C-alpha positions in Angstrom: 34.3 46.4 -11.8 30.6 47.3 -13.1 28.4 46.7 -10.1 25.7 45.3 -12.3 27.9 42.5 -13.4 27.7 39.6 -10.7 30.3 36.9 -10.8 29.4 33.2 -10.7 31.0 30.7 -8.2 31.4 27.2 -9.6 31.5 24.2 -7.2 32.7 20.7 -8.3 32.7 17.4 -6.6 35.2 14.5 -6.8 32.9 12.8 -9.5 32.6 15.6 -11.8 29.4 17.1 -10.7 29.3 21.0 -10.6 27.0 23.8 -9.2 27.0 27.4 -10.4 25.8 29.9 -7.9 25.4 33.6 -8.6 26.7 36.1 -6.3 25.0 39.2 -4.7 26.6 42.4 -4.7 26.8 44.2 -1.3 29.2 47.2 -1.1 31.9 49.1 -3.0 35.0 50.3 -1.3 37.1 52.4 -3.6 38.7 49.8 -6.1 37.1 46.8 -4.2 33.7 45.4 -4.7 32.2 42.9 -2.1 29.8 39.9 -3.3 28.3 37.2 -1.0 26.4 34.1 -1.6 24.4 31.6 0.7 23.8 28.3 -0.6 22.8 24.7 0.5 24.8 22.0 -1.4 22.9 19.0 -2.1 23.1 16.0 0.2 26.2 14.1 -0.3 27.6 16.6 -2.8 31.6 16.7 -2.4 31.9 13.9 0.2 35.6 14.8 0.9 36.2 18.4 -0.6 34.6 20.8 -3.0 36.7 22.6 -5.5 36.1 26.3 -6.3 36.2 28.3 -9.6 34.9 31.9 -10.2 33.8 33.2 -13.6 32.1 36.3 -14.9 34.6 38.9 -13.3 34.7 42.3 -15.1 36.0 45.5 -14.7 34.4 49.0 -15.4 35.4 48.6 -19.2 33.7 45.3 -19.4 36.9 43.3 -19.6 36.0 39.8 -18.3 38.1 37.1 -16.7 37.5 33.9 -14.8 39.7 31.8 -12.7 39.2 27.9 -12.7 40.4 25.9 -9.6 44.0 25.3 -10.8 44.1 29.1 -11.8 43.2 29.9 -8.1 45.7 27.4 -6.8 48.5 28.8 -9.0 48.0 32.2 -7.7 47.8 31.2 -4.1 44.1 31.9 -3.9 41.8 29.5 -1.7 40.5 27.0 -4.1 38.8 24.3 -2.3 36.6 23.7 0.7 37.3 20.8 2.9 34.1 18.8 3.8 33.3 15.8 5.9 30.4 13.4 5.0 28.7 11.3 7.6 25.4 9.4 7.8 25.3 9.9 11.7 23.9 13.5 11.8 20.1 13.6 11.1 19.0 16.3 8.8 15.4 18.0 8.8 14.8 19.3 5.4 10.9 19.8 4.6 7.4 18.7 5.7 4.0 18.0 4.6 1.3 20.5 5.3 0.7 20.6 9.2 -2.8 21.7 10.0 -4.1 23.4 13.1 -6.7 20.8 13.6 -3.9 18.3 14.1 -4.1 14.8 12.7 -0.9 13.5 10.8 2.1 14.9 9.1 5.5 13.8 8.0 9.0 15.5 8.0 11.5 14.8 5.2 15.1 14.6 5.7 18.3 12.3 5.8 20.4 10.3 8.3 17.6 9.1 10.5 18.9 5.5 10.6 17.1 2.2 10.1 15.9 1.4 13.5 13.0 3.4 14.8 14.5 3.1 18.3 17.7 4.9 17.1 16.1 8.2 16.6 14.1 10.5 18.9 12.3 13.4 17.9 11.4 16.4 19.9 8.6 19.1 18.9 7.7 22.4 20.3 4.1 23.0 19.7 4.6 26.6 21.0 2.0 25.8 23.7 4.3 26.7 26.7 5.5 23.2 27.5 8.6 23.3 25.4 10.1 20.4 23.5 8.5 17.2 24.2 9.3 13.7 23.0 6.9 12.7 20.2 6.6 9.1 19.1 7.5 8.3 15.3 5.3 5.9 13.4 7.7 5.5 10.4 11.2 5.9 9.6 13.7 6.2 6.7 14.0 9.4 4.9 10.5 10.2 6.2 9.5 10.8 9.8 5.7 10.2 10.3 3.6 11.5 13.1 0.1 10.4 13.8 -2.6 11.6 16.4 -1.2 15.1 16.6 -3.4 17.2 18.8 -5.0 20.6 17.7 -2.1 23.4 17.4 -2.6 27.0 18.6 0.4 28.4 16.8 1.8 29.7 13.6 4.8 27.1 13.5 6.3 24.1 15.4 10.0 23.6 16.0 11.5 20.3 15.5 15.0 18.6 16.2 16.0 14.9 16.0 18.6 12.9 18.0 20.2 9.8 16.7 22.6 8.1 18.8 23.3 11.2 20.9 24.0 13.3 17.7 21.5 16.4 17.6 20.3 17.8 14.2 19.9 21.5 13.8 16.4 22.9 14.9 13.9 23.4 12.0 10.7 25.2 12.1 7.7 24.3 9.9 4.9 26.6 9.4 1.2 25.6 10.6 -1.7 25.9 8.3 -5.0 27.1 9.7 -8.0 24.6 9.2 -11.4 25.0 10.8 -12.1 21.4 10.1 -12.0 19.5 13.5 -9.7 16.7 13.9 -11.5 13.3 13.4 -13.1 11.8 16.3 -14.4 8.2 16.8 -18.1 7.5 15.9 -20.0 4.2 16.4 -21.6 4.3 12.8 -20.1 4.9 9.3 -19.9 8.7 8.2 -21.8 9.4 5.1 -19.5 11.1 2.7 -20.8 13.7 0.1 -22.1 12.2 -2.9 -20.3 13.0 -6.2 -21.9 10.7 -8.8 -24.4 8.4 -7.2 -25.1 5.3 -9.2 -26.8 1.9 -8.4 -25.0 -0.5 -6.2 -25.4 -4.2 -6.9 -27.4 -5.8 -5.1 -28.5 -2.3 -3.8 -26.6 -2.6 -0.4 -29.4 -5.1 0.6 -31.1 -2.1 2.3 -28.5 -2.0 5.0 -26.7 1.1 3.7 -26.5 3.6 1.0 -25.0 3.6 -2.4 -22.5 6.6 -2.9 -20.0 6.8 -5.7 -20.8 3.3 -6.8 -19.7 2.1 -3.0 -22.0 0.8 -0.4 -21.7 2.8 2.8 -23.1 0.4 5.5 -25.2 1.1 8.5 -23.6 -0.4 11.6 -23.3 -3.5 12.5 -23.3 -4.3 8.7 -20.2 -4.3 6.6 -18.7 -5.5 3.4 -18.9 -4.6 -0.3 -22.8 -5.0 -0.4 -23.6 -4.7 3.4 -24.6 -8.3 3.7 -22.0 -9.3 6.3 -21.2 -8.5 9.9 -17.9 -7.9 11.6 -16.4 -10.8 13.5 -14.7 -9.6 16.6 -11.1 -11.1 16.8 -8.5 -11.4 19.6 -5.6 -9.0 19.4 -3.2 -10.6 16.8 0.3 -11.5 18.2 3.3 -9.8 16.9 5.6 -11.6 14.6 9.3 -10.8 13.4 8.0 -10.4 9.9 5.1 -8.2 8.8 2.7 -11.0 9.0 -0.7 -10.9 10.8 -3.9 -13.0 11.2 -5.8 -14.7 13.7 -7.7 -18.0 14.6 -11.2 -18.1 15.0 -13.4 -21.1 16.2 -16.6 -21.1 14.6 -19.2 -23.9 15.2 -16.6 -26.4 16.4 -14.4 -25.5 13.2 -11.1 -23.5 13.2 -11.0 -20.5 10.7 -7.3 -19.1 10.1 -6.7 -15.9 8.3 -3.2 -14.4 7.3 -2.1 -11.2 5.6 1.7 -10.6 4.7 4.0 -8.4 2.8 5.6 -10.7 0.3 7.9 -8.5 -1.9 8.5 -5.5 -4.1 8.9 -5.3 -7.9 9.9 -2.7 -10.3 7.8 -2.8 -13.5 8.3 -1.2 -17.0 5.5 0.7 -18.8 4.1 -2.4 -20.3 3.8 -4.2 -16.7 6.8 -6.4 -17.3 8.9 -7.1 -14.5 12.1 -5.4 -14.4 13.6 -6.3 -11.0 12.3 -8.2 -8.0 13.1 -7.7 -4.2 12.3 -10.7 -2.1 12.4 -9.4 1.3 14.0 -11.7 4.1 15.1 -9.4 7.0 12.9 -7.0 8.8 13.6 -4.9 11.9 10.8 -5.1 14.5 9.5 -2.5 17.0 6.4 -2.8 19.3 4.8 0.7 19.3 1.7 -0.7 21.4 2.8 1.3 24.6 2.9 4.7 22.8 -0.2 3.9 20.8 -3.8 4.0 21.5 -4.1 0.5 19.6 -1.9 -2.5 19.4 0.6 -1.5 16.8 3.7 -3.3 15.4 6.5 -1.5 13.3 8.7 -3.3 10.7 11.4 -1.7 8.6 13.6 -3.3 5.9 16.0 -1.9 3.2 15.6 -3.3 -0.3 18.7 -5.5 -1.5 21.6 -3.4 -2.9 19.4 0.0 -2.5 19.2 2.8 0.1 15.5 2.6 -0.2 13.6 1.7 3.0 10.1 0.1 3.2 8.3 0.7 6.5 5.3 -1.1 7.4 3.0 -0.6 10.5 0.2 -3.0 11.5 -2.3 -1.5 13.8 -5.4 -3.5 15.5 -8.4 -1.2 16.0 -9.9 -2.2 19.3 -12.6 0.3 18.8 -14.2 1.7 15.4 -12.7 5.0 14.5 -12.7 7.6 11.6 -9.1 8.4 10.0 -8.2 10.6 7.2 -5.8 9.5 4.5 -5.3 10.9 1.1 -7.8 13.6 1.8 -10.5 11.1 2.3 -12.1 10.4 5.7 -12.5 6.5 6.2 -14.4 4.6 8.6 -12.4 1.8 10.4 -14.8 -0.7 12.0 -14.1 -2.5 15.3 -11.5 -5.3 15.3 -10.0 -4.2 11.6 -6.3 -4.7 11.1 -4.9 -1.6 9.1 -1.5 -1.8 7.3 0.3 1.6 6.7 3.1 1.3 4.3 5.8 3.9 3.4 8.6 3.7 1.0 11.5 6.2 0.7 13.2 7.4 -2.5 13.9 4.7 -5.1 16.2 4.9 -8.2 14.1 3.8 -11.0 16.0 2.4 -14.1 13.5 4.4 -16.2 11.2 7.3 -15.1 8.3 5.7 -17.0 8.6 2.5 -14.7 6.4 1.7 -11.7 7.0 0.3 -8.4 4.6 -2.5 -7.0 4.3 -3.7 -3.3 2.8 -7.1 -3.2 0.5 -8.3 -0.3 -1.0 -12.0 0.0 -4.1 -12.6 2.1 -5.6 -16.0 2.6 -8.4 -17.7 4.9 -8.6 -21.5 5.4 -10.7 -23.9 7.6 -10.1 -27.4 9.0 -13.8 -28.4 8.1 -14.0 -30.6 5.3 -17.6 -30.4 4.3 -17.5 -26.9 3.1 -17.4 -24.6 -0.1 -15.0 -21.8 -0.6 -15.3 -18.7 -2.9 -13.9 -15.3 -3.8 -15.0 -11.9 -5.0 -13.2 -8.8 -6.3 -14.3 -5.3 -6.8 -12.8 -3.3 -9.5 -13.4 0.4 -10.4 -11.7 2.1 -13.3 -9.4 -1.1 -13.6 -8.2 -0.9 -10.0 -9.2 -3.2 -7.3 -11.3 -1.6 -4.6 -11.8 -4.8 -2.4 -11.3 -8.5 -2.1 -13.4 -10.9 -0.3 -12.1 -14.5 0.6 -14.8 -17.0 1.8 -14.7 -20.4 3.4 -18.3 -21.2 4.3 -20.0 -18.2 5.7 -16.7 -16.6 7.0 -14.7 -14.3 5.0 -11.6 -12.1 5.2 -12.6 -8.8 3.6 -9.6 -6.5 2.3 -10.2 -2.8 1.4 -7.7 -1.3 -1.1 -7.6 2.4 -1.8 -7.2 3.7 -5.2 -5.3 6.7 -4.1 -2.0 7.3 -2.1 0.2 9.9 -0.9 3.1 10.5 -3.2 5.7 13.1 -2.6 3.2 15.0 -0.3 0.4 15.0 -3.0 -2.7 12.7 -3.3 -2.1 10.6 -6.4 -4.0 7.8 -8.2 -2.6 4.2 -7.9 -3.6 0.9 -9.4 -4.2 -2.2 -7.4 -4.0 -5.2 -9.6 -4.7 -8.9 -8.9 -1.6 -11.2 -9.4 -2.0 -14.6 -10.2 -1.3 -16.7 -7.0 0.7 -19.8 -7.0 -1.0 -21.4 -4.1 -3.8 -24.0 -4.7 -7.3 -22.8 -4.3 -9.3 -25.6 -2.7 -12.6 -26.1 -1.0 -10.9 -25.2 2.3 -8.4 -22.6 1.2 -8.7 -19.3 -0.6 -5.8 -16.7 -1.1 -5.2 -13.7 -3.3 -2.2 -11.6 -4.2 -2.6 -7.8 -4.8 0.0 -5.5 -6.4 -0.4 -2.0 -5.4 1.2 -0.2 -8.1 2.5 3.5 -8.1 4.4 5.5 -10.9 7.9 6.9 -10.4 8.4 9.3 -7.7 10.9 11.4 -5.8 10.8 11.2 -2.0 8.4 8.9 -0.6 5.0 6.9 -1.2 2.4 6.0 1.5 -0.4 3.3 1.2 -3.2 2.4 3.6 -5.1 -0.9 3.0 -7.0 -2.6 5.8 -8.6 -5.9 6.5 -11.9 -7.1 8.4 -13.0 -10.6 9.5 -16.7 -11.0 8.5 -19.6 -13.5 8.7 -22.0 -13.5 5.9 -25.7 -13.1 6.8 -27.4 -12.2 3.5 -26.5 -13.1 -0.2 -22.7 -13.4 -0.7 -20.5 -11.3 -2.7 -18.4 -14.0 -3.9 -18.4 -16.5 -6.8 -16.3 -19.4 -8.4 -17.5 -21.9 -5.6 -15.3 -24.9 -4.9 -17.3 -27.3 -3.0 -17.1 -30.8 -1.3 -19.3 -33.6 -2.7 -21.6 -33.3 0.2 -22.2 -29.5 -0.4 -24.3 -27.7 -3.0 -23.2 -27.9 -6.4 -23.0 -25.0 -9.1 -26.1 -24.7 -11.5 -23.6 -25.9 -14.2 -22.9 -29.0 -12.4 -26.8 -29.7 -11.4 -27.6 -29.1 -15.1 -25.0 -31.5 -16.3 -26.1 -34.1 -13.8 -29.9 -33.8 -14.8 -28.6 -33.9 -18.6 -26.8 -37.1 -17.9 -29.6 -38.8 -16.1 -32.0 -38.0 -18.8 -29.6 -39.3 -21.4 -29.0 -42.5 -19.3 -32.6 -43.4 -18.9 -33.4 -42.7 -22.4 -30.7 -45.1 -23.6 -32.0 -47.8 -21.0 -35.5 -47.4 -22.3 -34.3 -47.8 -25.9 -32.3 -50.8 -25.0 -35.4 -52.5 -23.3 -37.5 -51.9 -26.2 -35.1 -53.0 -28.7 -34.5 -56.2 -26.7 -38.3 -57.0 -26.4 -38.7 -56.3 -30.1 -35.6 -58.8 -30.9 -37.4 -61.4 -28.5 -40.7 -61.0 -30.3 -39.2 -61.4 -33.7 -37.2 -64.5 -32.6 -40.5 -66.2 -31.3 -42.2 -65.5 -34.5 -39.3 -67.0 -36.7 -39.3 -70.1 -34.4 -43.0 -70.5 -35.0 -42.6 -70.0 -38.6 -39.9 -72.7 -38.9 -42.2 -75.2 -37.0 -45.0 -74.6 -39.2 -42.8 -75.0 -42.3 -41.8 -78.5 -41.1 -45.2 -79.7 -40.2 -46.1 -78.7 -43.9 -43.3 -80.6 -45.2 -44.2 -83.8 -43.2 -47.7 -83.6 -44.8 -46.5 -83.6 -48.4 
């Protein structure tokens, strides 16, 4: 056989899938030529057995031959590889970039389970302490790690344990970064301006306009820095990813609510292809292993292997976080949602996936106005603000997400809400929309309760009769009163004229009778 000819091994699964793998020549020994190959077959390939074939064999005269699986079996050669497939063995495959400055990173793999307390992860940071248990903040095909300390090593070693079954140890490189890990700060950081424009209404002189966004100075917050943060109590945990709070303000009760209500697949023209209404969630309280109260929820989409993981975190103190390569200021008493969805089988690669969130605010006060506001940049919702009276629920939606370990633009869309909008209730549904992806998507909206001090950022007022009316309503009333008065005056004048005419007519008739008598 010619040494420059390399045979090909063909592996076939039970469902007809096959893989062709070139071999590598190692050594010749007389008439024998040795070849080897080293290959990791895809996850789930050949669940029970893998059939083997070999092709591209040639002698020194370049006479070619090959053996299909049946040929190998007929000639008593090994022709199959016995395999065993299980979902109980965790597998670590790859990771996002792990920076020496710490922060957050993710590990991709399989077999991690559905419940966050099923799986433990141990990491050796090469700091002399060996392997330590490290808390997981997300699960599915992705393990998410937050608040990682600075790493003084070129790699970290990781393994997972699921129900006493150990994964193989995998090492992931550490990328040096001289950027310090984010630290808390009492005021908003000022990002580097890229394209400064005028903000409306000029941030009320309580902040700076940067990239068409008001960056407020503490204690001001909101889209135009006209509001202040309302400190709310720690939200209780619920069996579903729903959060909110009750606030007593001037004798009235203000109630807010934020929840995940479903997932939809859309086609390229934004028509709904499939809807997943989620009814069952797995809940884990992570507050004991987190610096803030934190609740974790996981669910599996109907008839899919796709997992949607949601964590809800209440920030006791203001902080800076990094998400999608952006540094974000999180004010005190903010509620942040972190959403992660594992791989999804799209019906078409031009389709999109959309996660739906509903937020609402209401009051028991009857003498009140409600209103709403939406900030849109490049056709994507940046923020929503729902008001009842001077109280508001402010939601911030980023137009970027982490998709398959890369930062990608996403589109946030206002969805028509079936719930009634009244003078006491305001609600909105936002659809966070992402194009087709491979391994995972990660999104990060947050919500704050505010009290309006300056001019409002909202419009579309619905008011009670005793509250202020819109300019249109006032103009209509003024016009109506003027018309009514004009009509009244005209009727009075007409009545007086008719009365005078009748009196003159009676006098004339009396005069004619007197003349007739004289004749």
